[in-house]
N, C-alpha and C positions, 0 to 999 in steps of 0.2 A: 518524440511525437512526429509522425510523418503527416505532411500536409494532406495526402490523400485519405489517411485513416481518420483524422481529426476534423477535416472540412474547415470551415471558417470559425474562428473563436471570437466571441465578443471581447471588448477590452476588459471587462471583469473576469471572464473566464481565463484570459491570458494572465492577469494578475495572479489569480489563485493558482494556476498551473505553474507559473514561474516561481512562486513561493514554495511549492512542493518540489519542484525539480532541482532547485538550487541547494537543497539540503541533502546530506548523506543519510541522515536519520528520517524516518518518515513522521511527519507532523500530524497532530490532531487539528480539528477545525479551529479550536481555541488558539493553538499556536500559530496557525495560518493568519488568523484574525490579528493577532498581536504583531507578527512580522509585518503585516501590511499596514497596520495603524502606526507602528513605530517607524515605518518607512515613509509616512506623510500621506498615505492613502486614506481618503474618507470613505470607508466601507463598513457596512453593518454586519453583525454576526449572522443575521437571517440571509443576507446576500451571500456570504461566504458558504453557508449550507446549501443554498440554491444552486450555486455555481459548482460545488462539489458533487451534488446529486447529478446534475447535468453532465459533468466530466466522467463520472462513474458510468452512467447510462450509455454514454458515447464510446466507452471502452478506452478513454485517454488515460485515466487513473484507475488504480485498483483500490478498493476498500479493504483494509486489514482489520478484521474483528478481533479484539483482545478480550472479549467478555464484557468488561466494564468500561472499555474505552474503544474508540475507532481512530485508526490512523490512515493516512493516504500515501499511496506509492505511485509514482509515475511509471509509465510503461506497461507492456502487455506480455512480456516474454515469461516463460514458465520459470518460476523460482519460489523459494521459501523465504521465511522471514525470521529474524532472530530478535527476541525481545528480552532486554536486560532487566532483571528483576530489581537491580539496584538503582540505576540512573533512568530507567523507563524508556530508553531509546529503543527504536525499532529500525532494523537495517536488513538489507538483502542478504540472502544466502544463495550463492550460485547453484542452480538446480536445472537439469536438463529435462526436456518433455519426456524423454524415455524413462527417467527415474520416477517421475510423477505417474506415468502410465504403469509402471512396474508396481508401484504402491497400490494403485486402484485395482490392478489385476490380482493382487494378492487377497483381496477381499470381495471382488465382484466378478461375475461371469461376463467375459469380454463382450459377448453377444448382447448382453442386456444393458451395459452401460453406455452403448453408443446406439443411436437410431440415425443411420445414415451419417451425415456429417455433424449432427447435433449431439452435444454432450447431454446426458440425462441428469447431471449434477455438476457442481463446481467443486474444486478442491482448494483448500487453504491450509498451508502448513506453516505453523508458527512454533519455532523452538524457543522455549524459555530457559534462561540461565543467567549467567553473569558475564558481561562483555570483557574483552581484553583490557580495556581502560580501567574498568572497576576492579579486576583481579590484580592489576598492577599497583593500584593506589590504596587498597584496603585489604585487611586480613579476611579471607573468604570464609573463615569459620565463625565470624561475628554476624 
């Protein structure tokens, strides 16, 4: 998070952001609440949701929609996510902006999906499968 992008964060926003940033896997709101509560912070679930909404609106974190669950990812760079169907962890997959543009271009007219510098839609790529940790510890045929 760059100071110029994020502006000034409140103490609660910093707590929530740090709980997301410190983990390799992308946590849910409930996991963030548990991390903070277990760490001795007196914070309600409603406050966690409010701070997450604010951080997403400000572009400091990304919301990762998994259909029946939502996870939160720090940063704004173009990338995809990998969701493990066994352990339920969500992690980053390095992706360039060019790859994302290529995916969009394959199904949309380039002139219609951009209006000046404004994107006409957002792109979220989530790859589902079984992560290396789960593949190494269990028989994948089960």
